[in-house]
N, CA and C atoms of all chains as a GROMACS GRO file, in nm:
protein
  594
    1MET      N    1  -3.461  15.998  -7.387
    1MET     CA    2  -3.348  16.090  -7.364
    1MET      C    3  -3.388  16.197  -7.262
    2LYS      N    4  -3.506  16.251  -7.281
    2LYS     CA    5  -3.557  16.353  -7.189
    2LYS      C    6  -3.574  16.294  -7.048
    3ASN      N    7  -3.619  16.167  -7.050
    3ASN     CA    8  -3.642  16.096  -6.925
    3ASN      C    9  -3.511  16.079  -6.847
    4ASN      N   10  -3.405  16.044  -6.921
    4ASN     CA   11  -3.273  16.027  -6.859
    4ASN      C   12  -3.227  16.155  -6.792
    5PHE      N   13  -3.250  16.266  -6.859
    5PHE     CA   14  -3.209  16.396  -6.806
    5PHE      C   15  -3.278  16.422  -6.672
    6PHE      N   16  -3.406  16.386  -6.666
    6PHE     CA   17  -3.483  16.403  -6.542
    6PHE      C   18  -3.421  16.323  -6.427
    7TYR      N   19  -3.388  16.198  -6.458
    7TYR     CA   20  -3.330  16.112  -6.354
    7TYR      C   21  -3.194  16.162  -6.308
    8ILE      N   22  -3.114  16.210  -6.404
    8ILE     CA   23  -2.981  16.260  -6.368
    8ILE      C   24  -2.992  16.381  -6.276
    9SER      N   25  -3.087  16.471  -6.307
    9SER     CA   26  -3.100  16.589  -6.221
    9SER      C   27  -3.154  16.549  -6.083
   10LEU      N   28  -3.244  16.452  -6.081
   10LEU     CA   29  -3.300  16.404  -5.954
   10LEU      C   30  -3.187  16.343  -5.869
   11LEU      N   31  -3.103  16.264  -5.936
   11LEU     CA   32  -2.992  16.198  -5.869
   11LEU      C   33  -2.895  16.300  -5.811
   12THR      N   34  -2.867  16.405  -5.888
   12THR     CA   35  -2.776  16.510  -5.841
   12THR      C   36  -2.834  16.578  -5.717
   13LEU      N   37  -2.964  16.607  -5.723
   13LEU     CA   38  -3.031  16.672  -5.610
   13LEU      C   39  -3.021  16.586  -5.485
   14MET      N   40  -3.049  16.455  -5.502
   14MET     CA   41  -3.046  16.364  -5.389
   14MET      C   42  -2.905  16.352  -5.330
   15SER      N   43  -2.806  16.353  -5.418
   15SER     CA   44  -2.667  16.346  -5.371
   15SER      C   45  -2.632  16.467  -5.286
   16PHE      N   46  -2.680  16.583  -5.329
   16PHE     CA   47  -2.656  16.705  -5.250
   16PHE      C   48  -2.722  16.694  -5.113
   17LEU      N   49  -2.848  16.645  -5.112
   17LEU     CA   50  -2.920  16.630  -4.985
   17LEU      C   51  -2.847  16.533  -4.894
   18LEU      N   52  -2.799  16.423  -4.953
   18LEU     CA   53  -2.728  16.321  -4.876
   18LEU      C   54  -2.601  16.379  -4.814
   19SER      N   55  -2.526  16.451  -4.893
   19SER     CA   56  -2.401  16.509  -4.839
   19SER      C   57  -2.433  16.610  -4.730
   20ALA      N   58  -2.547  16.681  -4.743
   20ALA     CA   59  -2.588  16.776  -4.641
   20ALA      C   60  -2.615  16.702  -4.511
   21CYS      N   61  -2.681  16.587  -4.518
   21CYS     CA   62  -2.712  16.510  -4.397
   21CYS      C   63  -2.586  16.458  -4.331
   22VAL      N   64  -2.491  16.412  -4.411
   22VAL     CA   65  -2.365  16.362  -4.356
   22VAL      C   66  -2.292  16.476  -4.286
   23THR      N   67  -2.302  16.596  -4.344
   23THR     CA   68  -2.238  16.712  -4.283
   23THR      C   69  -2.301  16.742  -4.147
   24ILE      N   70  -2.435  16.734  -4.140
   24ILE     CA   71  -2.505  16.762  -4.015
   24ILE      C   72  -2.456  16.667  -3.905
   25ASN      N   73  -2.430  16.541  -3.943
   25ASN     CA   74  -2.390  16.441  -3.845
   25ASN      C   75  -2.254  16.472  -3.782
   26ILE      N   76  -2.176  16.559  -3.844
   26ILE     CA   77  -2.047  16.596  -3.786
   26ILE      C   78  -2.069  16.683  -3.662
   27TYR      N   79  -2.179  16.761  -3.662
   27TYR     CA   80  -2.210  16.846  -3.549
   27TYR      C   81  -2.273  16.765  -3.437
   28PHE      N   82  -2.248  16.807  -3.315
   28PHE     CA   83  -2.296  16.735  -3.197
   28PHE      C   84  -2.448  16.747  -3.185
   29PRO      N   85  -2.522  16.635  -3.182
   29PRO     CA   86  -2.668  16.641  -3.169
   29PRO      C   87  -2.708  16.668  -3.024
   30ALA      N   88  -2.715  16.795  -2.988
   30ALA     CA   89  -2.733  16.834  -2.847
   30ALA      C   90  -2.863  16.783  -2.786
   31ALA      N   91  -2.973  16.791  -2.864
   31ALA     CA   92  -3.103  16.751  -2.809
   31ALA      C   93  -3.106  16.601  -2.781
   32ALA      N   94  -3.053  16.522  -2.875
   32ALA     CA   95  -3.050  16.377  -2.858
   32ALA      C   96  -2.960  16.340  -2.741
   33ALA      N   97  -2.849  16.412  -2.726
   33ALA     CA   98  -2.756  16.385  -2.616
   33ALA      C   99  -2.821  16.413  -2.481
   34GLU      N  100  -2.901  16.519  -2.477
   34GLU     CA  101  -2.969  16.555  -2.353
   34GLU      C  102  -3.067  16.445  -2.311
   35LYS      N  103  -3.141  16.394  -2.411
   35LYS     CA  104  -3.236  16.285  -2.383
   35LYS      C  105  -3.163  16.161  -2.334
   36ALA      N  106  -3.052  16.128  -2.402
   36ALA     CA  107  -2.974  16.009  -2.364
   36ALA      C  108  -2.918  16.025  -2.223
   37ALA      N  109  -2.872  16.148  -2.191
   37ALA     CA  110  -2.817  16.174  -2.058
   37ALA      C  111  -2.925  16.157  -1.951
   38ASP      N  112  -3.044  16.213  -1.979
   38ASP     CA  113  -3.154  16.202  -1.883
   38ASP      C  114  -3.188  16.056  -1.854
   39LYS      N  115  -3.188  15.976  -1.961
   39LYS     CA  116  -3.223  15.834  -1.947
   39LYS      C  117  -3.121  15.764  -1.856
   40ILE      N  118  -2.994  15.792  -1.879
   40ILE     CA  119  -2.888  15.728  -1.800
   40ILE      C  120  -2.895  15.775  -1.655
   41ILE      N  121  -2.914  15.907  -1.635
   41ILE     CA  122  -2.919  15.961  -1.498
   41ILE      C  123  -3.038  15.902  -1.422
   42GLU      N  124  -3.153  15.893  -1.491
   42GLU     CA  125  -3.271  15.835  -1.426
   42GLU      C  126  -3.246  15.691  -1.383
   43GLU      N  127  -3.172  15.617  -1.468
   43GLU     CA  128  -3.142  15.477  -1.433
   43GLU      C  129  -3.044  15.469  -1.317
   44VAL      N  130  -2.940  15.554  -1.320
   44VAL     CA  131  -2.838  15.550  -1.215
   44VAL      C  132  -2.898  15.593  -1.080
   45TRP      N  133  -2.982  15.695  -1.083
   45TRP     CA  134  -3.041  15.745  -0.959
   45TRP      C  135  -3.174  15.676  -0.928
   46GLN      N  136  -3.216  15.589  -1.017
   46GLN     CA  137  -3.342  15.515  -1.003
   46GLN      C  138  -3.459  15.607  -0.970
   47LEU      N  139  -3.469  15.715  -1.051
   47LEU     CA  140  -3.570  15.817  -1.026
   47LEU      C  141  -3.710  15.765  -1.053
   48GLU      N  142  -3.722  15.685  -1.161
   48GLU     CA  143  -3.855  15.632  -1.194
   48GLU      C  144  -3.901  15.533  -1.090
   49ASP      N  145  -3.804  15.451  -1.040
   49ASP     CA  146  -3.835  15.352  -0.937
   49ASP      C  147  -3.891  15.418  -0.811
   50SER      N  148  -3.824  15.529  -0.770
   50SER     CA  149  -3.867  15.593  -0.646
   50SER      C  150  -4.007  15.652  -0.662
   51GLU      N  151  -4.037  15.702  -0.785
   51GLU     CA  152  -4.172  15.753  -0.810
   51GLU      C  153  -4.274  15.642  -0.799
   52GLU      N  154  -4.235  15.522  -0.854
   52GLU     CA  155  -4.327  15.409  -0.849
   52GLU      C  156  -4.355  15.367  -0.705
   53THR      N  157  -4.248  15.363  -0.624
   53THR     CA  158  -4.267  15.322  -0.484
   53THR      C  159  -4.353  15.425  -0.412
   54GLU      N  160  -4.335  15.554  -0.448
   54GLU     CA  161  -4.420  15.656  -0.387
   54GLU      C  162  -4.565  15.633  -0.421
   55ARG      N  163  -4.588  15.599  -0.550
   55ARG     CA  164  -4.725  15.573  -0.594
   55ARG      C  165  -4.785  15.452  -0.522
   56LYS      N  166  -4.698  15.349  -0.503
   56LYS     CA  167  -4.745  15.227  -0.437
   56LYS      C  168  -4.782  15.254  -0.292
   57THR      N  169  -4.703  15.340  -0.226
   57THR     CA  170  -4.728  15.363  -0.083
   57THR      C  171  -4.847  15.456  -0.062
   58GLU      N  172  -4.886  15.530  -0.169
   58GLU     CA  173  -4.999  15.622  -0.155
   58GLU      C  174  -5.129  15.547  -0.134
   59MET      N  175  -3.303  15.004  -7.047
   59MET     CA  176  -3.196  14.943  -6.966
   59MET      C  177  -3.131  15.046  -6.875
   60SER      N  178  -3.085  15.157  -6.935
   60SER     CA  179  -3.020  15.260  -6.852
   60SER      C  180  -3.121  15.319  -6.754
   61ASN      N  181  -3.248  15.320  -6.794
   61ASN     CA  182  -3.354  15.368  -6.707
   61ASN      C  183  -3.360  15.285  -6.577
   62ALA      N  184  -3.350  15.154  -6.592
   62ALA     CA  185  -3.355  15.065  -6.476
   62ALA      C  186  -3.235  15.090  -6.384
   63ILE      N  187  -3.119  15.114  -6.444
   63ILE     CA  188  -2.999  15.141  -6.363
   63ILE      C  189  -3.016  15.269  -6.283
   64PHE      N  190  -3.072  15.372  -6.349
   64PHE     CA  191  -3.094  15.499  -6.279
   64PHE      C  192  -3.191  15.482  -6.163
   65ARG      N  193  -3.296  15.402  -6.187
   65ARG     CA  194  -3.393  15.377  -6.080
   65ARG      C  195  -3.325  15.312  -5.960
   66LEU      N  196  -3.237  15.216  -5.990
   66LEU     CA  197  -3.165  15.144  -5.885
   66LEU      C  198  -3.076  15.239  -5.805
   67ILE      N  199  -3.004  15.324  -5.880
   67ILE     CA  200  -2.915  15.420  -5.812
   67ILE      C  201  -2.996  15.515  -5.724
   68LEU      N  202  -3.110  15.559  -5.778
   68LEU     CA  203  -3.198  15.650  -5.704
   68LEU      C  204  -3.242  15.585  -5.573
   69LEU      N  205  -3.277  15.457  -5.581
   69LEU     CA  206  -3.323  15.383  -5.464
   69LEU      C  207  -3.213  15.377  -5.357
   70VAL      N  208  -3.093  15.344  -5.404
   70VAL     CA  209  -2.978  15.333  -5.312
   70VAL      C  210  -2.952  15.468  -5.245
   71VAL      N  211  -2.958  15.575  -5.325
   71VAL     CA  212  -2.933  15.709  -5.270
   71VAL      C  213  -3.039  15.743  -5.166
   72LEU      N  214  -3.164  15.711  -5.194
   72LEU     CA  215  -3.271  15.742  -5.101
   72LEU      C  216  -3.255  15.666  -4.970
   73PHE      N  217  -3.215  15.538  -4.980
   73PHE     CA  218  -3.190  15.460  -4.860
   73PHE      C  219  -3.076  15.521  -4.779
   74GLY      N  220  -2.972  15.559  -4.850
   74GLY     CA  221  -2.857  15.623  -4.785
   74GLY      C  222  -2.899  15.749  -4.714
   75LEU      N  223  -2.985  15.826  -4.778
   75LEU     CA  224  -3.034  15.952  -4.724
   75LEU      C  225  -3.109  15.928  -4.593
   76SER      N  226  -3.200  15.830  -4.594
   76SER     CA  227  -3.279  15.807  -4.474
   76SER      C  228  -3.190  15.756  -4.361
   77PHE      N  229  -3.090  15.673  -4.394
   77PHE     CA  230  -3.001  15.622  -4.290
   77PHE      C  231  -2.916  15.734  -4.231
   78ALA      N  232  -2.869  15.824  -4.318
   78ALA     CA  233  -2.786  15.934  -4.272
   78ALA      C  234  -2.865  16.023  -4.176
   79SER      N  235  -2.992  16.051  -4.206
   79SER     CA  236  -3.073  16.136  -4.119
   79SER      C  237  -3.097  16.065  -3.987
   80TYR      N  238  -3.116  15.932  -3.992
   80TYR     CA  239  -3.140  15.857  -3.871
   80TYR      C  240  -3.017  15.865  -3.781
   81ALA      N  241  -2.899  15.844  -3.841
   81ALA     CA  242  -2.775  15.846  -3.763
   81ALA      C  243  -2.750  15.983  -3.704
   82ALA      N  244  -2.793  16.089  -3.774
   82ALA     CA  245  -2.767  16.224  -3.727
   82ALA      C  246  -2.849  16.257  -3.604
   83ALA      N  247  -2.969  16.197  -3.591
   83ALA     CA  248  -3.060  16.238  -3.486
   83ALA      C  249  -3.046  16.156  -3.359
   84ASN      N  250  -2.956  16.058  -3.359
   84ASN     CA  251  -2.950  15.969  -3.243
   84ASN      C  252  -2.812  15.963  -3.180
   85ILE      N  253  -2.813  15.935  -3.051
   85ILE     CA  254  -2.688  15.912  -2.976
   85ILE      C  255  -2.693  15.769  -2.927
   86GLU      N  256  -2.589  15.695  -2.958
   86GLU     CA  257  -2.584  15.554  -2.921
   86GLU      C  258  -2.534  15.541  -2.777
   87VAL      N  259  -2.616  15.480  -2.690
   87VAL     CA  260  -2.571  15.460  -2.552
   87VAL      C  261  -2.585  15.314  -2.507
   88ASP      N  262  -2.635  15.229  -2.596
   88ASP     CA  263  -2.658  15.090  -2.557
   88ASP      C  264  -2.540  15.001  -2.592
   89THR      N  265  -2.430  15.017  -2.519
   89THR     CA  266  -2.317  14.928  -2.539
   89THR      C  267  -2.290  14.854  -2.407
   90PRO      N  268  -2.228  14.738  -2.413
   90PRO     CA  269  -2.200  14.663  -2.290
   90PRO      C  270  -2.120  14.744  -2.189
   91THR      N  271  -2.025  14.826  -2.238
   91THR     CA  272  -1.942  14.907  -2.147
   91THR      C  273  -2.028  15.009  -2.074
   92VAL      N  274  -2.117  15.078  -2.149
   92VAL     CA  275  -2.205  15.177  -2.086
   92VAL      C  276  -2.292  15.108  -1.980
   93ALA      N  277  -2.343  14.990  -2.014
   93ALA     CA  278  -2.430  14.917  -1.922
   93ALA      C  279  -2.355  14.882  -1.792
   94SER      N  280  -2.230  14.840  -1.805
   94SER     CA  281  -2.157  14.801  -1.684
   94SER      C  282  -2.118  14.923  -1.600
   95ILE      N  283  -2.087  15.035  -1.666
   95ILE     CA  284  -2.057  15.159  -1.590
   95ILE      C  285  -2.182  15.205  -1.516
   96LYS      N  286  -2.297  15.199  -1.588
   96LYS     CA  287  -2.425  15.239  -1.528
   96LYS      C  288  -2.454  15.156  -1.404
   97HIS      N  289  -2.430  15.025  -1.417
   97HIS     CA  290  -2.458  14.934  -1.306
   97HIS      C  291  -2.371  14.969  -1.185
   98SER      N  292  -2.243  14.995  -1.213
   98SER     CA  293  -2.149  15.027  -1.104
   98SER      C  294  -2.189  15.157  -1.035
   99MET      N  295  -2.232  15.258  -1.115
   99MET     CA  296  -2.272  15.386  -1.057
   99MET      C  297  -2.402  15.373  -0.977
  100GLN      N  298  -2.490  15.286  -1.030
  100GLN     CA  299  -2.619  15.264  -0.965
  100GLN      C  300  -2.599  15.207  -0.824
  101SER      N  301  -2.508  15.109  -0.812
  101SER     CA  302  -2.489  15.047  -0.679
  101SER      C  303  -2.413  15.142  -0.585
  102ARG      N  304  -2.333  15.233  -0.641
  102ARG     CA  305  -2.261  15.329  -0.557
  102ARG      C  306  -2.353  15.442  -0.509
  103HIS      N  307  -2.460  15.467  -0.584
  103HIS     CA  308  -2.544  15.584  -0.555
  103HIS      C  309  -2.605  15.579  -0.415
  104ALA      N  310  -2.642  15.459  -0.369
  104ALA     CA  311  -2.703  15.446  -0.236
  104ALA      C  312  -2.607  15.496  -0.128
  105GLN      N  313  -2.476  15.475  -0.149
  105GLN     CA  314  -2.377  15.521  -0.051
  105GLN      C  315  -2.352  15.670  -0.062
  106LEU      N  316  -2.364  15.723  -0.186
  106LEU     CA  317  -2.333  15.865  -0.207
  106LEU      C  318  -2.450  15.956  -0.172
  107GLU      N  319  -2.572  15.906  -0.186
  107GLU     CA  320  -2.690  15.991  -0.171
  107GLU      C  321  -2.694  16.066  -0.037
  108PRO      N  322  -2.666  15.999   0.078
  108PRO     CA  323  -2.668  16.074   0.205
  108PRO      C  324  -2.570  16.191   0.206
  109HIS      N  325  -2.458  16.177   0.134
  109HIS     CA  326  -2.359  16.285   0.133
  109HIS      C  327  -2.402  16.399   0.040
  110TYR      N  328  -2.482  16.367  -0.062
  110TYR     CA  329  -2.539  16.474  -0.147
  110TYR      C  330  -2.635  16.558  -0.063
  111SER      N  331  -2.727  16.489   0.009
  111SER     CA  332  -2.826  16.565   0.086
  111SER      C  333  -2.764  16.629   0.210
  112GLY      N  334  -2.657  16.568   0.263
  112GLY     CA  335  -2.591  16.625   0.380
  112GLY      C  336  -2.502  16.744   0.345
  113GLY      N  337  -2.479  16.765   0.216
  113GLY     CA  338  -2.399  16.880   0.174
  113GLY      C  339  -2.249  16.853   0.169
  114ALA      N  340  -2.208  16.730   0.200
  114ALA     CA  341  -2.065  16.700   0.200
  114ALA      C  342  -2.012  16.693   0.058
  115VAL      N  343  -2.096  16.638  -0.033
  115VAL     CA  344  -2.051  16.617  -0.170
  115VAL      C  345  -2.142  16.696  -0.265
  116GLY      N  346  -2.080  16.761  -0.364
  116GLY     CA  347  -2.158  16.839  -0.460
  116GLY      C  348  -2.118  16.808  -0.603
  117PHE      N  349  -2.197  16.861  -0.696
  117PHE     CA  350  -2.174  16.837  -0.839
  117PHE      C  351  -2.090  16.950  -0.899
  118THR      N  352  -1.984  16.912  -0.969
  118THR     CA  353  -1.898  17.014  -1.027
  118THR      C  354  -1.948  17.053  -1.167
  119ARG      N  355  -1.888  17.156  -1.224
  119ARG     CA  356  -1.932  17.205  -1.355
  119ARG      C  357  -1.878  17.119  -1.469
  120ASP      N  358  -1.783  17.030  -1.438
  120ASP     CA  359  -1.729  16.946  -1.544
  120ASP      C  360  -1.786  16.804  -1.540
  121GLY      N  361  -1.908  16.791  -1.484
  121GLY     CA  362  -1.977  16.662  -1.488
  121GLY      C  363  -1.926  16.559  -1.389
  122LEU      N  364  -1.852  16.606  -1.287
  122LEU     CA  365  -1.800  16.513  -1.185
  122LEU      C  366  -1.859  16.551  -1.049
  123ILE      N  367  -1.810  16.486  -0.942
  123ILE     CA  368  -1.852  16.523  -0.807
  123ILE      C  369  -1.726  16.556  -0.727
  124ALA      N  370  -1.743  16.633  -0.620
  124ALA     CA  371  -1.628  16.672  -0.539
  124ALA      C  372  -1.671  16.690  -0.394
  125MET      N  373  -1.574  16.679  -0.303
  125MET     CA  374  -1.599  16.706  -0.162
  125MET      C  375  -1.623  16.856  -0.147
  126ARG      N  376  -1.742  16.892  -0.097
  126ARG     CA  377  -1.775  17.033  -0.083
  126ARG      C  378  -1.747  17.081   0.058
  127ASP      N  379  -1.788  16.998   0.156
  127ASP     CA  380  -1.772  17.036   0.296
  127ASP      C  381  -1.729  16.913   0.374
  128ALA      N  382  -1.598  16.899   0.392
  128ALA     CA  383  -1.544  16.779   0.459
  128ALA      C  384  -1.592  16.771   0.603
  129ASN      N  385  -1.625  16.887   0.664
  129ASN     CA  386  -1.669  16.887   0.804
  129ASN      C  387  -1.805  16.820   0.822
  130ALA      N  388  -1.879  16.803   0.712
  130ALA     CA  389  -2.009  16.737   0.720
  130ALA      C  390  -1.995  16.586   0.733
  131VAL      N  391  -1.872  16.537   0.716
  131VAL     CA  392  -1.847  16.393   0.728
  131VAL      C  393  -1.762  16.368   0.852
  132PRO      N  394  -1.798  16.271   0.936
  132PRO     CA  395  -1.714  16.238   1.051
  132PRO      C  396  -1.573  16.202   1.006
  133LEU      N  397  -1.475  16.243   1.083
  133LEU     CA  398  -1.335  16.224   1.048
  133LEU      C  399  -1.306  16.079   1.008
  134ALA      N  400  -1.367  15.985   1.079
  134ALA     CA  401  -1.337  15.844   1.057
  134ALA      C  402  -1.379  15.796   0.919
  135SER      N  403  -1.489  15.853   0.865
  135SER     CA  404  -1.539  15.802   0.736
  135SER      C  405  -1.498  15.892   0.619
  136ARG      N  406  -1.415  15.994   0.647
  136ARG     CA  407  -1.374  16.086   0.541
  136ARG      C  408  -1.297  16.016   0.430
  137GLY      N  409  -1.211  15.923   0.471
  137GLY     CA  410  -1.132  15.848   0.374
  137GLY      C  411  -1.219  15.767   0.281
  138SER      N  412  -1.322  15.700   0.338
  138SER     CA  413  -1.408  15.616   0.254
  138SER      C  414  -1.493  15.701   0.160
  139VAL      N  415  -1.533  15.822   0.207
  139VAL     CA  416  -1.610  15.911   0.119
  139VAL      C  417  -1.522  15.958   0.002
  140ASN      N  418  -1.397  15.993   0.034
  140ASN     CA  419  -1.304  16.033  -0.073
  140ASN      C  420  -1.284  15.921  -0.175
  141ALA      N  421  -1.278  15.797  -0.125
  141ALA     CA  422  -1.262  15.682  -0.215
  141ALA      C  423  -1.386  15.668  -0.304
  142LEU      N  424  -1.505  15.690  -0.243
  142LEU     CA  425  -1.630  15.684  -0.320
  142LEU      C  426  -1.629  15.789  -0.430
  143ILE      N  427  -1.585  15.911  -0.395
  143ILE     CA  428  -1.584  16.021  -0.491
  143ILE      C  429  -1.491  15.989  -0.608
  144SER      N  430  -1.370  15.938  -0.577
  144SER     CA  431  -1.278  15.914  -0.689
  144SER      C  432  -1.324  15.797  -0.774
  145ALA      N  433  -1.388  15.696  -0.712
  145ALA     CA  434  -1.441  15.585  -0.791
  145ALA      C  435  -1.554  15.633  -0.882
  146GLU      N  436  -1.642  15.719  -0.826
  146GLU     CA  437  -1.754  15.773  -0.905
  146GLU      C  438  -1.701  15.857  -1.021
  147ASN      N  439  -1.599  15.939  -0.995
  147ASN     CA  440  -1.544  16.024  -1.101
  147ASN      C  441  -1.477  15.941  -1.211
  148MET      N  442  -1.414  15.831  -1.171
  148MET     CA  443  -1.354  15.743  -1.272
  148MET      C  444  -1.461  15.685  -1.363
  149ASP      N  445  -1.573  15.642  -1.301
  149ASP     CA  446  -1.685  15.589  -1.380
  149ASP      C  447  -1.743  15.695  -1.472
  150ARG      N  448  -1.760  15.817  -1.418
  150ARG     CA  449  -1.819  15.924  -1.499
  150ARG      C  450  -1.730  15.959  -1.618
  151ASN      N  451  -1.599  15.969  -1.594
  151ASN     CA  452  -1.507  15.998  -1.705
  151ASN      C  453  -1.513  15.887  -1.810
  152ALA      N  454  -1.517  15.762  -1.762
  152ALA     CA  455  -1.523  15.648  -1.854
  152ALA      C  456  -1.654  15.650  -1.933
  153LEU      N  457  -1.764  15.690  -1.866
  153LEU     CA  458  -1.895  15.695  -1.932
  153LEU      C  459  -1.895  15.796  -2.047
  154TYR      N  460  -1.843  15.916  -2.022
  154TYR     CA  461  -1.842  16.020  -2.126
  154TYR      C  462  -1.754  15.976  -2.243
  155ARG      N  463  -1.640  15.916  -2.210
  155ARG     CA  464  -1.547  15.872  -2.314
  155ARG      C  465  -1.611  15.761  -2.398
  156GLU      N  466  -1.678  15.667  -2.329
  156GLU     CA  467  -1.735  15.552  -2.398
  156GLU      C  468  -1.851  15.593  -2.490
  157ILE      N  469  -1.934  15.687  -2.444
  157ILE     CA  470  -2.047  15.732  -2.528
  157ILE      C  471  -1.993  15.798  -2.655
  158ALA      N  472  -1.890  15.882  -2.640
  158ALA     CA  473  -1.829  15.948  -2.756
  158ALA      C  474  -1.771  15.843  -2.852
  159ARG      N  475  -1.705  15.744  -2.795
  159ARG     CA  476  -1.642  15.639  -2.875
  159ARG      C  477  -1.749  15.555  -2.947
  160ALA      N  478  -1.858  15.522  -2.874
  160ALA     CA  479  -1.964  15.439  -2.932
  160ALA      C  480  -2.032  15.507  -3.050
  161ASN      N  481  -2.024  15.640  -3.054
  161ASN     CA  482  -2.085  15.715  -3.165
  161ASN      C  483  -1.985  15.750  -3.274
  162ASN      N  484  -1.866  15.690  -3.265
  162ASN     CA  485  -1.759  15.714  -3.362
  162ASN      C  486  -1.718  15.860  -3.371
  163HIS      N  487  -1.735  15.932  -3.260
  163HIS     CA  488  -1.693  16.072  -3.252
  163HIS      C  489  -1.622  16.097  -3.119
  164PRO      N  490  -1.499  16.047  -3.104
  164PRO     CA  491  -1.428  16.068  -2.977
  164PRO      C  492  -1.417  16.215  -2.940
  165GLU      N  493  -1.422  16.303  -3.042
  165GLU     CA  494  -1.408  16.448  -3.014
  165GLU      C  495  -1.534  16.506  -2.950
  166TRP      N  496  -1.640  16.426  -2.941
  166TRP     CA  497  -1.764  16.472  -2.877
  166TRP      C  498  -1.757  16.461  -2.724
  167GLU      N  499  -1.649  16.402  -2.671
  167GLU     CA  500  -1.642  16.375  -2.527
  167GLU      C  501  -1.671  16.501  -2.444
  168ALA      N  502  -1.612  16.614  -2.484
  168ALA     CA  503  -1.631  16.737  -2.407
  168ALA      C  504  -1.777  16.784  -2.413
  169ASP      N  505  -1.841  16.767  -2.530
  169ASP     CA  506  -1.982  16.806  -2.544
  169ASP      C  507  -2.070  16.716  -2.458
  170ILE      N  508  -2.038  16.587  -2.459
  170ILE     CA  509  -2.116  16.491  -2.379
  170ILE      C  510  -2.100  16.522  -2.231
  171ARG      N  511  -1.977  16.552  -2.190
  171ARG     CA  512  -1.950  16.589  -2.050
  171ARG      C  513  -2.030  16.714  -2.012
  172ALA      N  514  -2.033  16.814  -2.101
  172ALA     CA  515  -2.105  16.939  -2.072
  172ALA      C  516  -2.255  16.912  -2.061
  173THR      N  517  -2.307  16.826  -2.150
  173THR     CA  518  -2.450  16.793  -2.146
  173THR      C  519  -2.483  16.724  -2.014
  174PHE      N  520  -2.403  16.623  -1.978
  174PHE     CA  521  -2.427  16.550  -1.853
  174PHE      C  522  -2.417  16.644  -1.733
  175SER      N  523  -2.316  16.731  -1.734
  175SER     CA  524  -2.297  16.823  -1.623
  175SER      C  525  -2.424  16.903  -1.596
  176GLN      N  526  -2.488  16.952  -1.706
  176GLN     CA  527  -2.612  17.028  -1.690
  176GLN      C  528  -2.727  16.940  -1.642
  177ARG      N  529  -2.734  16.817  -1.695
  177ARG     CA  530  -2.847  16.730  -1.662
  177ARG      C  531  -2.838  16.673  -1.521
  178TRP      N  532  -2.717  16.642  -1.472
  178TRP     CA  533  -2.703  16.594  -1.334
  178TRP      C  534  -2.762  16.699  -1.241
  179ILE      N  535  -2.726  16.827  -1.266
  179ILE     CA  536  -2.770  16.936  -1.178
  179ILE      C  537  -2.920  16.959  -1.194
  180LYS      N  538  -2.967  16.951  -1.319
  180LYS     CA  539  -3.109  16.974  -1.346
  180LYS      C  540  -3.196  16.870  -1.274
  181LEU      N  541  -3.150  16.744  -1.273
  181LEU     CA  542  -3.229  16.635  -1.215
  181LEU      C  543  -3.199  16.612  -1.066
  182ALA      N  544  -3.102  16.687  -1.012
  182ALA     CA  545  -3.066  16.671  -0.871
  182ALA      C  546  -3.185  16.706  -0.782
  183LYS      N  547  -3.194  16.638  -0.667
  183LYS     CA  548  -3.305  16.665  -0.576
  183LYS      C  549  -3.280  16.796  -0.503
  184SER      N  550  -3.386  16.856  -0.450
  184SER     CA  551  -3.367  16.984  -0.380
  184SER      C  552  -3.291  16.957  -0.251
  185GLY      N  553  -3.202  17.049  -0.221
  185GLY     CA  554  -3.114  17.033  -0.105
  185GLY      C  555  -2.974  16.990  -0.144
  186TRP      N  556  -2.959  16.935  -0.266
  186TRP     CA  557  -2.828  16.894  -0.313
  186TRP      C  558  -2.750  17.016  -0.362
  187TRP      N  559  -2.616  17.006  -0.354
  187TRP     CA  560  -2.531  17.120  -0.388
  187TRP      C  561  -2.464  17.103  -0.524
  188TYR      N  562  -2.446  17.215  -0.592
  188TYR     CA  563  -2.376  17.212  -0.721
  188TYR      C  564  -2.290  17.338  -0.736
  189GLN      N  565  -2.188  17.324  -0.821
  189GLN     CA  566  -2.093  17.434  -0.840
  189GLN      C  567  -2.145  17.528  -0.949
  190VAL      N  568  -2.133  17.658  -0.923
  190VAL     CA  569  -2.169  17.757  -1.025
  190VAL      C  570  -2.041  17.819  -1.080
  191SER      N  571  -2.054  17.899  -1.186
  191SER     CA  572  -1.935  17.959  -1.246
  191SER      C  573  -1.862  18.044  -1.142
  192GLY      N  574  -1.731  18.032  -1.140
  192GLY     CA  575  -1.653  18.100  -1.039
  192GLY      C  576  -1.611  18.005  -0.927
  193GLY      N  577  -1.673  17.886  -0.927
  193GLY     CA  578  -1.631  17.782  -0.833
  193GLY      C  579  -1.705  17.781  -0.701
  194SER      N  580  -1.799  17.877  -0.680
  194SER     CA  581  -1.874  17.875  -0.555
  194SER      C  582  -1.990  17.775  -0.565
  195TRP      N  583  -2.046  17.740  -0.449
  195TRP     CA  584  -2.149  17.637  -0.445
  195TRP      C  585  -2.288  17.695  -0.426
  196ALA      N  586  -2.386  17.632  -0.489
  196ALA     CA  587  -2.525  17.675  -0.472
  196ALA      C  588  -2.608  17.552  -0.436
  197GLN      N  589  -2.719  17.575  -0.368
  197GLN     CA  590  -2.804  17.463  -0.327
  197GLN      C  591  -2.934  17.464  -0.406
  198LYS      N  592  -2.976  17.344  -0.450
  198LYS     CA  593  -3.101  17.337  -0.527
  198LYS      C  594  -3.221  17.353  -0.434
   0.00000   0.00000   0.00000
C-alpha cells in the first residue's frame, strides 16, 4: 500500500514535468531556429564549398 | 499486479517526457519542399551574387531582397534583375512558410522570417548591403 502511494506521487510528478515540456514546445525555439537557418543559408550560398576551394587552392 | 501496471505507466510517461523535450529543442527543416526550394535558391545565387557585391541588390529587414540602387544595373538587364528578385522573394516566402508548416506551427512563420532576416545579414559577405531600421541601407 505504501509502495503504491510512492508510485502515484512519482506518476503525478512526471505528468507535471511532461505538461511543462509540452508547454515549452508552444514557444518558438529561437536557438534551434538560428542553427537551422545558418545551415540552410550556408547551403544556398555554398559557404562551406567556397572555403574548401580556398583551402584547395592554397 | 497493480504494481506492474504502475511501472508500465511510469515507463510510458518517461518515454513521453523524453520525446517532448526532443521535439521542443529541434526545428524540422528536412522536408522535400524545403530541399527543392533550397535547390532553386542555390542555382539562382550565382546570378544574384554580382548584384549583392555591386550594391544593386540588398537584404531587407523582413528576410527578403530588394533593388537598392537600380543605377548600378545597366538599363538593358534591369528587367531580368527585377525578375530574379521577385523569384528569389517567392522562394524565401515559401521557405519560411514551409518550415513553420513542417513543425506543425504555422504561427511561427513570422519568427522564422525574423530569424532568417538576421542570419542572412550576419552571414553576408563584406561589401554587401542590408536595410537597417528606418529603411536606410548599410554596407557590411
